Every structure is written in structure tokens, then in C-alpha cells.
C-alpha positions as CSV (number, residue, x, y, z in Angstrom):
1,X,-36.8,2.3,-5.0
2,X,-37.0,-1.0,-7.0
3,X,-35.1,-3.9,-4.2
4,X,-34.1,-5.3,-7.9
5,X,-32.0,-3.7,-10.2
6,X,-30.2,-4.0,-13.5
7,X,-27.0,-3.4,-14.7
8,X,-23.9,-4.7,-16.9
9,X,-21.4,-4.9,-13.9
10,X,-21.5,-4.5,-10.4
11,X,-17.9,-3.8,-8.4
12,X,-17.9,-5.4,-5.0
13,X,-16.3,-2.7,-2.9
14,X,-14.9,0.5,-2.7
15,X,-10.9,0.6,-2.0
16,X,-9.0,2.1,-5.1
17,X,-9.0,-1.1,-7.1
18,X,-13.2,-1.5,-6.9
19,X,-12.6,2.5,-7.3
20,X,-10.7,2.3,-10.4
21,X,-13.3,-0.6,-12.1
22,X,-15.8,1.5,-11.5
23,X,-14.6,4.6,-13.3
24,X,-13.1,2.6,-15.8
25,X,-16.6,0.4,-16.7
26,X,-18.5,3.7,-16.4
27,X,-16.4,5.5,-19.3
28,X,-16.6,3.2,-21.7
29,X,-20.4,3.2,-21.4
30,X,-20.8,0.2,-19.0
31,X,-24.3,1.2,-16.5
32,X,-22.2,0.6,-13.6
33,X,-23.0,-0.3,-9.2
34,X,-20.1,0.1,-6.9
35,X,-21.3,-1.7,-3.9
36,X,-19.5,-1.2,-0.4
37,X,-20.4,-1.9,3.6
38,X,-19.1,1.3,4.4
39,X,-20.1,4.8,3.8
40,X,-17.6,6.5,3.2
41,X,-15.6,5.3,-0.2
42,X,-11.6,4.3,-0.2
43,X,-11.4,1.2,1.6
44,X,-8.1,1.3,4.0
45,X,-7.1,3.9,1.5
46,X,-7.8,7.7,1.6
47,X,-7.9,9.4,5.3
48,X,-10.7,10.7,7.2
49,X,-11.2,13.7,9.0
50,X,-10.5,14.0,13.0
51,X,-10.4,17.9,14.7
52,X,-9.4,19.0,10.9
53,X,-6.8,16.8,10.3
54,X,-6.8,14.2,8.2
55,X,-5.9,10.5,8.9
56,X,-4.4,7.7,7.3
57,X,-2.9,4.1,7.4
58,X,-4.8,2.5,10.2
59,X,-7.7,4.7,9.6
60,X,-10.7,2.3,9.2
61,X,-12.3,-1.1,8.7
62,X,-12.2,-1.4,5.4
63,X,-10.1,-3.1,2.9
64,X,-6.8,-3.1,0.4
65,X,-3.5,-1.5,1.0
66,X,-3.6,1.5,3.2
67,X,-1.3,4.5,3.3
68,X,-0.7,8.1,3.7
69,X,2.0,8.9,0.7
70,X,1.1,7.0,-2.7
71,X,4.7,5.6,-3.9
72,X,5.2,4.6,-7.4
73,X,1.6,5.0,-8.9
74,X,2.9,3.7,-12.4
75,X,-0.7,2.2,-13.2
76,X,-2.5,4.7,-11.2
77,X,-2.0,7.3,-14.0
78,X,-2.0,5.0,-17.1
79,X,-5.7,3.9,-15.7
80,X,-6.6,7.3,-14.7
81,X,-6.3,8.9,-18.0
82,X,-7.7,5.6,-19.7
83,X,-10.9,6.7,-17.1
84,X,-10.5,10.5,-18.0
85,X,-9.5,10.9,-14.1
86,X,-8.5,14.7,-13.2
87,X,-5.9,13.9,-11.0
88,X,-5.0,16.6,-8.2
89,X,-0.7,15.9,-7.0
90,X,2.3,17.2,-6.3
91,X,5.4,15.0,-6.3
92,X,6.3,13.6,-2.9
93,X,9.6,15.8,-1.1
94,X,12.4,12.9,-0.7
95,X,14.6,12.0,1.8
96,X,14.7,9.5,4.2
97,X,16.6,9.3,7.6
98,X,17.7,6.1,9.1
99,X,16.8,5.8,13.3
100,X,19.2,3.5,14.7
101,X,17.8,1.8,18.4
102,X,18.9,0.8,21.0
103,X,22.4,2.7,19.9
104,X,20.5,6.0,19.2
105,X,21.8,6.6,15.9
106,X,20.4,8.4,12.5
107,X,22.0,9.3,8.9
108,X,19.8,10.7,6.5
109,X,19.9,7.5,3.1
110,X,20.0,8.5,-0.8
111,X,19.1,4.9,-2.3
112,X,19.3,7.0,-6.0
113,X,22.1,8.8,-4.9
114,X,22.8,12.1,-4.3
115,X,23.0,15.3,-6.6
116,X,26.8,15.9,-7.6
117,X,28.2,12.6,-6.8
118,X,29.8,10.2,-9.7
119,X,27.8,6.6,-8.9
120,X,30.5,4.6,-7.0
121,X,30.9,7.0,-4.1
122,X,27.1,7.3,-3.9
123,X,27.0,3.5,-3.4
124,X,30.2,3.8,-0.7
125,X,27.8,6.3,0.9
126,X,24.8,4.3,0.5
127,X,26.0,1.0,1.4
128,X,27.6,2.9,5.1
129,X,24.7,4.2,6.3
130,X,23.1,1.3,6.0
131,X,25.7,-1.5,7.5
132,X,27.3,1.3,9.8
133,X,30.4,-0.2,8.0
134,X,32.9,3.7,7.9
135,X,35.3,1.8,6.0
136,X,33.5,0.7,2.2
137,X,36.0,-0.2,-0.3
138,X,35.7,0.2,-3.8
139,X,35.5,-3.1,-4.5
140,X,32.3,-3.7,-1.8
141,X,30.7,-0.5,-3.2
142,X,31.0,-1.6,-7.3
143,X,29.9,-4.6,-5.9
144,X,26.9,-3.5,-4.2
145,X,26.1,-1.5,-7.5
146,X,27.1,-4.5,-9.4
147,X,24.0,-6.4,-7.1
148,X,22.1,-3.9,-7.0
149,X,21.9,-3.6,-11.2
150,X,21.4,-7.6,-11.9
151,X,18.3,-7.6,-9.4
152,X,16.8,-4.4,-11.9
153,X,18.0,-6.3,-15.4
154,X,16.2,-9.4,-14.2
155,X,13.6,-10.4,-17.6
156,X,9.8,-10.7,-16.9
157,X,10.1,-14.3,-17.4
158,X,12.8,-14.4,-15.1
159,X,11.1,-12.0,-12.2
160,X,8.2,-14.4,-12.2
161,X,10.3,-17.6,-11.8
162,X,11.9,-15.8,-8.5
163,X,8.8,-15.3,-6.8
164,X,9.3,-18.3,-4.7
165,X,12.7,-18.0,-4.0
166,X,13.3,-16.0,-1.0
167,X,16.0,-12.5,-1.3
168,X,18.0,-14.8,0.8
169,X,18.7,-17.7,-0.4
170,X,18.9,-15.4,-4.0
171,X,21.7,-13.3,-2.1
172,X,23.5,-17.0,-1.0
173,X,24.0,-17.6,-4.1
174,X,24.7,-15.0,-6.4
175,X,26.3,-12.2,-3.7
176,X,30.2,-13.3,-2.2
177,X,30.8,-9.8,-0.3
178,X,29.6,-10.3,3.4
179,X,29.1,-6.1,4.0
180,X,27.3,-6.0,0.0
181,X,25.2,-8.8,1.3
182,X,23.8,-7.3,4.7
183,X,23.6,-3.5,3.0
184,X,20.7,-5.0,0.2
185,X,19.4,-6.8,3.2
186,X,18.9,-3.9,5.2
187,X,16.8,-1.7,2.2
188,X,14.8,-4.4,2.3
189,X,14.4,-3.8,6.1
190,X,14.1,-0.1,5.0
191,X,11.2,-0.8,2.8
192,X,9.8,-3.2,5.6
193,X,8.5,-6.5,4.7
194,X,10.2,-7.3,7.2
195,X,12.3,-10.0,7.7
196,X,14.0,-8.8,4.6
197,X,16.0,-12.4,4.3
198,X,12.4,-13.7,3.5
199,X,11.4,-11.2,0.9
200,X,10.7,-12.6,-2.1
201,X,13.8,-11.9,-4.4
202,X,10.8,-11.8,-7.7
203,X,8.9,-9.3,-5.8
204,X,11.6,-6.6,-4.9
205,X,12.7,-7.1,-8.7
206,X,9.1,-5.8,-9.9
207,X,9.8,-2.8,-7.3
208,X,12.8,-1.9,-8.2
209,X,12.1,-2.0,-12.2
210,X,8.8,0.1,-11.3
211,X,10.5,2.1,-9.6
212,X,12.9,2.5,-12.4
213,X,10.0,2.9,-14.7
214,X,8.2,5.6,-12.5
215,X,11.2,7.6,-11.9
216,X,10.4,9.1,-8.9
217,X,9.4,8.3,-5.0
218,X,6.1,8.7,-5.7
219,X,3.5,11.5,-5.3
220,X,0.5,13.4,-2.4
221,X,-3.0,13.7,-3.3
222,X,-3.2,17.9,-3.5
223,X,-7.2,17.6,-4.1
224,X,-9.1,20.9,-2.4
225,X,-12.2,19.4,-2.0
226,X,-10.5,16.1,-1.1
227,X,-7.4,16.3,1.1
228,X,-5.5,14.5,2.6
229,X,-4.9,11.2,1.3
230,X,-8.6,10.9,0.1
231,X,-7.8,13.0,-3.0
232,X,-6.3,9.7,-3.8
233,X,-9.9,8.4,-4.1
234,X,-11.9,11.6,-5.3
235,X,-10.8,11.7,-8.8
236,X,-11.9,8.3,-9.6
237,X,-15.9,8.8,-7.4
238,X,-16.0,12.0,-10.4
239,X,-15.8,10.1,-13.1
240,X,-18.8,7.2,-11.8
241,X,-20.9,9.8,-11.4
242,X,-20.1,11.7,-13.9
243,X,-20.8,8.9,-16.5
244,X,-23.8,7.6,-14.6
245,X,-22.7,5.1,-12.6
246,X,-24.7,4.1,-9.7
247,X,-22.3,4.2,-5.5
248,X,-23.8,2.3,-2.7
249,X,-21.8,3.1,-0.1
250,X,-23.1,1.6,3.4
251,X,-24.7,-1.9,1.7
252,X,-22.7,-4.5,2.7
253,X,-22.6,-6.9,-0.2
254,X,-23.9,-10.3,1.3
255,X,-23.5,-12.8,-1.3
256,X,-22.2,-12.4,-5.6
257,X,-24.9,-14.6,-6.8
258,X,-23.7,-17.7,-9.2
259,X,-26.0,-19.9,-11.1
260,X,-24.4,-23.1,-13.4
261,X,-21.3,-21.3,-12.5
262,X,-22.2,-17.8,-14.1
263,X,-22.5,-14.6,-11.5
264,X,-25.9,-13.0,-12.2
265,X,-25.6,-10.6,-9.5
266,X,-24.9,-9.4,-5.9
267,X,-27.2,-9.3,-3.1
268,X,-26.5,-6.3,0.0
269,X,-28.4,-4.9,3.1
270,X,-28.0,-1.5,4.6
271,X,-28.3,-0.9,8.3
272,X,-31.4,-2.0,9.3
273,X,-30.9,-4.7,7.2
274,X,-33.1,-4.4,4.3
275,X,-31.8,-6.6,1.2
276,X,-30.9,-5.2,-2.2
277,X,-30.9,-7.3,-5.6
278,X,-28.0,-6.0,-8.5
279,X,-29.0,-8.5,-12.0
280,X,-25.4,-8.4,-13.8
281,X,-23.8,-10.5,-15.7
282,X,-20.5,-9.3,-14.6
283,X,-19.0,-8.4,-11.1
284,X,-15.5,-6.9,-10.3
285,X,-14.4,-7.5,-6.5
286,X,-11.5,-5.9,-4.8
287,X,-12.2,-8.0,-1.8
288,X,-9.1,-9.8,-0.2
289,X,-9.6,-13.5,-1.6
290,X,-9.9,-14.9,2.0
291,X,-13.0,-12.2,2.7
292,X,-13.8,-13.5,-1.4
293,X,-14.7,-17.0,0.3
294,X,-17.4,-15.2,2.9
295,X,-19.7,-14.3,-0.1
296,X,-18.8,-17.4,-3.1
297,X,-19.5,-20.6,-2.2
298,X,-16.1,-22.3,-1.7
299,X,-16.0,-25.0,-3.9
300,X,-16.6,-22.5,-7.0
301,X,-13.5,-21.5,-7.2
302,X,-9.8,-23.3,-8.5
303,X,-8.5,-26.3,-6.3
304,X,-5.9,-25.0,-4.4
305,X,-7.3,-21.6,-4.2
306,X,-8.5,-21.3,-0.5
307,X,-5.2,-22.7,0.8
308,X,-3.6,-19.8,-1.4
309,X,-5.7,-17.2,0.1
310,X,-4.8,-18.7,3.5
311,X,-1.9,-18.3,3.0
312,X,-1.5,-14.9,1.4
313,X,-3.5,-14.6,4.8
314,X,-0.6,-15.6,7.1
315,X,1.4,-13.2,6.3
316,X,-0.5,-10.2,7.0
317,X,-0.6,-8.2,10.9
318,X,-1.7,-6.0,12.5
319,X,-0.8,-2.1,12.7
320,X,-0.6,0.4,15.3
321,X,0.1,4.4,15.4
322,X,0.2,7.2,16.8
323,X,-1.2,11.2,15.8
324,X,-0.3,14.4,17.0
325,X,-2.0,17.9,16.5
326,X,1.2,20.2,16.3
327,X,1.5,24.2,17.3
328,X,5.4,24.1,15.2
329,X,7.6,21.3,14.4
330,X,10.2,20.3,17.0
331,X,13.7,21.1,17.2
332,X,16.5,18.8,16.8
333,X,18.9,18.6,19.9
334,X,21.5,17.9,17.4
335,X,21.9,20.9,15.9
336,X,19.3,23.2,17.5
337,X,16.8,23.5,14.3
338,X,13.7,22.8,13.7
339,X,12.8,19.6,12.2
340,X,12.9,20.6,7.7
341,X,12.9,17.5,6.3
342,X,9.5,16.3,4.6
343,X,10.6,12.6,4.0
344,X,10.0,9.8,6.5
345,X,12.1,9.0,9.7
346,X,13.0,5.2,9.2
347,X,13.2,3.6,12.8
348,X,15.4,0.2,12.5
349,X,16.4,-2.1,15.8
350,X,18.2,-4.5,17.1
351,X,22.5,-5.0,17.7
352,X,22.9,-7.5,15.4
353,X,24.6,-6.8,11.2
354,X,21.1,-6.5,10.2
355,X,19.3,-4.1,12.2
356,X,15.3,-5.3,12.4
357,X,12.2,-2.2,10.8
358,X,10.4,-0.9,13.3
359,X,8.2,2.0,12.5
360,X,8.9,4.6,11.2
361,X,7.3,8.9,11.8
362,X,6.8,11.5,9.2
363,X,5.3,15.1,9.6
364,X,2.7,14.7,6.9
365,X,1.6,18.2,7.1
366,X,5.0,19.0,5.4
367,X,3.8,16.9,2.1
368,X,0.6,19.4,2.4
369,X,-0.4,22.0,5.0
370,X,-4.5,20.4,3.4
371,X,-4.0,17.9,5.9
372,X,-3.7,19.8,9.0
373,X,-5.3,23.1,9.8
374,X,-3.7,26.2,9.3
375,X,-0.4,27.4,10.3
376,X,-0.7,23.3,12.0
377,X,1.1,20.4,11.2
378,X,0.3,16.3,11.9
379,X,2.7,14.3,12.8
380,X,2.0,10.7,12.6
381,X,3.9,7.5,14.3
382,X,3.0,4.1,12.3
383,X,4.1,0.6,12.4
384,X,3.0,-3.5,11.8
385,X,4.1,-6.1,13.9
386,X,6.1,-8.0,11.5
387,X,6.1,-11.0,12.8
388,X,5.5,-13.8,10.3
389,X,2.1,-16.6,10.7
390,X,1.0,-16.6,14.5
391,X,4.1,-14.1,15.6
392,X,2.6,-11.5,12.8
393,X,-0.1,-10.7,16.2
394,X,0.4,-8.2,19.2
395,X,-1.2,-10.4,22.0
396,X,-2.8,-7.5,23.8
397,X,-3.3,-3.9,23.2
398,X,-0.6,-2.8,26.0
399,X,1.9,-5.1,23.8
400,X,1.4,-2.4,20.7
401,X,1.7,0.2,22.7
402,X,4.6,-0.3,24.0
403,X,6.2,-0.7,21.0
404,X,5.2,2.4,20.2
405,X,6.0,3.6,23.0
406,X,9.7,2.9,22.4
407,X,9.2,5.5,18.9
408,X,8.2,8.2,21.4
409,X,10.4,7.9,23.9
410,X,13.1,8.2,21.4
411,X,11.7,10.9,19.7
412,X,11.5,12.9,22.9
413,X,15.2,12.5,23.5
414,X,15.7,13.4,19.2
415,X,13.6,16.7,19.5
416,X,14.6,18.7,22.6
417,X,10.6,20.3,22.6
418,X,8.4,18.1,20.9
419,X,6.1,17.6,23.8
420,X,6.3,21.2,24.3
421,X,4.8,21.4,19.9
422,X,2.1,18.8,20.9
423,X,-1.6,19.6,21.3
424,X,-3.7,16.9,21.0
425,X,-2.7,13.4,20.5
426,X,-4.0,10.2,20.1
427,X,-2.8,5.9,19.5
428,X,-4.0,4.3,16.9
429,X,-4.9,0.4,16.2
430,X,-5.9,-1.5,13.3
431,X,-6.9,-5.2,13.9
432,X,-5.5,-7.4,11.1
433,X,-4.6,-9.0,7.9
434,X,-3.0,-5.6,6.9
435,X,-2.2,-6.0,3.0
436,X,1.5,-4.2,3.3
437,X,3.2,-7.4,4.6
438,X,1.7,-9.8,1.9
439,X,3.4,-7.6,-0.7
440,X,6.8,-8.2,-0.9
441,X,6.7,-12.1,0.5
442,X,6.9,-15.5,-1.5
443,X,3.4,-16.3,-2.0
444,X,1.7,-16.9,-5.3
445,X,-1.4,-14.3,-5.9
446,X,-4.3,-15.6,-7.8
447,X,-5.3,-14.8,-11.2
448,X,-7.4,-11.7,-12.2
449,X,-9.4,-13.7,-13.7
450,X,-11.5,-16.2,-11.8
451,X,-11.3,-19.2,-14.5
452,X,-14.4,-21.3,-12.7
453,X,-17.2,-18.5,-12.8
454,X,-17.9,-17.4,-15.8
455,X,-18.3,-13.6,-15.2
456,X,-16.0,-12.8,-12.0
457,X,-12.7,-11.3,-11.7
458,X,-10.7,-9.4,-9.0
459,X,-9.2,-6.5,-8.7
460,X,-8.0,-5.5,-5.3
461,X,-4.7,-6.3,-3.7
462,X,-4.7,-9.8,-3.3
463,X,-4.4,-10.2,-7.6
464,X,-1.2,-11.4,-9.8
465,X,0.4,-8.7,-10.9
466,X,3.9,-6.0,-10.7
467,X,2.4,-2.8,-9.6
468,X,3.8,-1.6,-5.5
469,X,1.2,-1.6,-2.7
470,X,-1.8,0.0,-3.9
471,X,-0.8,1.0,-7.9
472,X,-1.2,-2.5,-7.6
473,X,-5.1,-1.9,-6.9
474,X,-5.5,0.3,-10.5
475,X,-3.6,-2.3,-12.7
476,X,-5.6,-5.1,-11.8
477,X,-8.7,-3.1,-12.2
478,X,-7.2,-2.5,-16.0
479,X,-6.7,-5.7,-16.5
480,X,-9.7,-6.9,-15.2
481,X,-11.9,-4.5,-17.3
482,X,-9.7,-5.1,-21.1
483,X,-11.0,-8.9,-20.1
484,X,-14.5,-7.5,-19.7
485,X,-14.6,-5.6,-22.4
486,X,-12.8,-8.4,-24.7
487,X,-15.1,-10.9,-23.7
488,X,-18.4,-9.0,-23.6
489,X,-17.6,-6.0,-25.8
490,X,-19.0,-2.2,-25.2
491,X,-22.4,-2.4,-24.3
492,X,-24.3,-0.3,-26.7
493,X,-25.1,3.4,-26.5
494,X,-27.9,4.8,-24.5
495,X,-29.9,7.1,-24.9
């Protein structure tokens, strides 16, 4: 095998943005190579097998946005249709329960209202659950509906102008009712960009509008060949291979080569530090911008690029979790019934009016039995350190464990027999930056096309777009591939 190979385009990074880019390029006739340091595609998206269970979220030291459910996959499906990718999925089972600590209270939350209840009554119930106030007036319920309607109806142009405006400032200027203000801030905490008052109003508008456009809470992959969240990854791999694209997994990108401000290729090394050169006039990367600065000279980027990258990185954070294989679902102490809610249990913390997001748990096997051996269940407890600046990191592992153990202590109270159900358990830890924290913050992101380097495009979680979380990577990948095609045209067909 030659140590130098020629391609039409090279994709650096096999997170969802890189996989989508490579699949779209290959399906349009481009000779493409996808290069990533990990042996398994997917970056922080997807999952890995452990003891017959599928572990997600902080499961590997990659990049991109990690999760174990896929909410609002608007651009994911659009890109899949464009690439001809076959997606096996099911609608995400709904429901959300809020648990408040240290008060030890819980209530089901229906942000979109409940069937059979009129909008005003639904809004009153939502505000009651969010604030704990049982005396919500019709005026306050209407105020909540009006404020949420205003957020959802803001134009794209105004949305972009609101990116640097915090939700706290927007509410101060537009909402007089303090109960409504607290309810909307609590929505932010439930969506976990804590502290919610520092959420970008513009980013929140984009999220709410995409939720309305998609019309559902999301999907869970059901790919029998790639169980668990790895089913989000497999459709793109199949398309790449089907159209002759090359997957160079286990090859660490060492440098994106730029000559006279034009991309000429990529250099990568394997675990033996053997070198492979990929020659191409186009590179699309899903690397976060701070990692991109490690393989491209900083002075080649536009003025302010590094500063913007650092601002986003400052909103990244550490991640910790706890996973357990269960012989059966646990029993709720309150009613003596086995847990039957497949959705998320959000944990809130504090005695103040707006409680802080403190993590969440769910039974992933209730979404898909493929994530656990037959007859077994998988429980996951997840949380990030949602501070800002230096406060976004746990100083020691023991500090992360204390935060997780606070949730476990509550769960052992909430369920009367949790420990009796557990067959194995392990903590999980991923050093930051974990990218969910950045998504809804009031910081600018980078354009997909790097204006100062011909042939270099960014299709990852730090590029500008309206998509939600992982879906942003699919959106920016489509933008990048469309730009490549408009500027270079499709390659001639090859025998």
C-alpha cells in the first residue's frame, strides 16, 4: 500500500459531522478518505459494548457531541435522505419527571401539554410543576404561553442578533411576571445549560423553533447490526463503503497541509507512528476549533479565530456518570409499582426559586431492548459540571463521585429495592471539554468555510448553525458539502 494516496477530498474526524460529510461526498461521486485516530467510528456519538450492554455518553475519548438519545434530528434525516442512508430508528419514548433535591419531591413535566387538556390548563400545570407554586393564576398561565410564543416566533434575523443576549436579560426586558420568569428559567435548567440565566436567548429560540419544525422529541436507533447509539453511526459508514470511500480508522491526523493558503492534503500516523499522506485539494473537518489549531498553523486562520475558539472551550466541562446492569426494573417506593416511565428523570438541586440542574437518570433499555442482554435492563446516571470558567471542572475525581453519589443516595430512597436489582455497576468519567455546555451559550461560532484557507471547511459542533446538539453536526456537514460542490462541481464519473 502506497504511503501517498490521491483523493478529491479528505475528511478529518469521524464524529457525526465527519461521517455525514464523507457519506454525502461519496454519494455525489467524490473520491473521499475519512481519517480518525479512534479505531471505531463515531467520536463521542454512538456507543461501545461492555459486558453485553451498550455504553454511551462519555464512552470514548473522541470529540463532537456525545449523548445516548437523539433529540430533534431534523438535519440528520435530511442528510440521510440526501446521502441515501438507511436509518433504523423508532420515536423516542416520551415523558420527563423532575426530582427536586434536597426536598425529595418529584412531579411529571409535560412541556408540550397533555392530551385532553386545554392550552391554558396545560400551561398552568406546567408552571406549577416548574415552580412548585400551586396557586398559578390564569393571568400567569397566559403570561407563560405568551412568553414562550414570543420566543418561538422570533425571526431568523432577530434570532442571530439575540445570540449574545442572555435569557436572564431578555426576560428582564420582556416579562414582568416573576413567576413566569422563574418558570422559563427552570425550563432552561431542565434543558441543562445551567445556569439558565446565562443561556443565549438566540440559541434558545433556535432550539424551540427546531423543536416545532421537527414535531417530536427525537429518535432512538434500532439497528440490529449496530445496537445502541452506534446505530446513529452505522448508516453513514454503510454509504461511505458502498460508494468506494475509504475509512482510515486508527490513524491520527498529524497535520492538514496548507501551501500558499491552499489545502493540499493531510498527514496521519498510526499506532506505530508510520506515516500516511493523503493528497487532496479539499479537507472537511469535524474537529472542534481548539483541536483544529493543533494541526493547522494559527496564523492561517481569520483574525480572532483562536479567541473565539477559546471562548467556546471555556464553556466546555467535565462529565461523570454511573451505569448499572439490572436484573429487573426497580420499584417506586411511593406506589409499590415497578418503574414504567421510559423517559428522562431530571434531577434539580437547591432551595432557591430556580433550582439548578444536577444531572439525570433513565432506563435506556426501556427505549430499546438491544442495549442490554435479553431480559436485562440498563440504568444510566449522567451529569456534567455546569459551572463556568474555572468552575466548570471538578478538581478531583472524588469531587465528581460525591456529585454522582448524591443522586444515587436519592435513587435508593426513591426506589425501595434498587440495590437488589443491580448485577453490576461502574462509574464513568470524561475529562472536558464536553460540548453540550457550549451549545446554548451566548458565544459566536465559526463559519463553515474558513475564509483564509482555500479548500478548508469545518463541519462540527463549533461551526455556526441552527441545529440542536448532534444535529448541528449534520447541518454543518450538509453546508460544507454543498459549498464544496458549488465551488468545485461534481467530479466526473469514474469506471
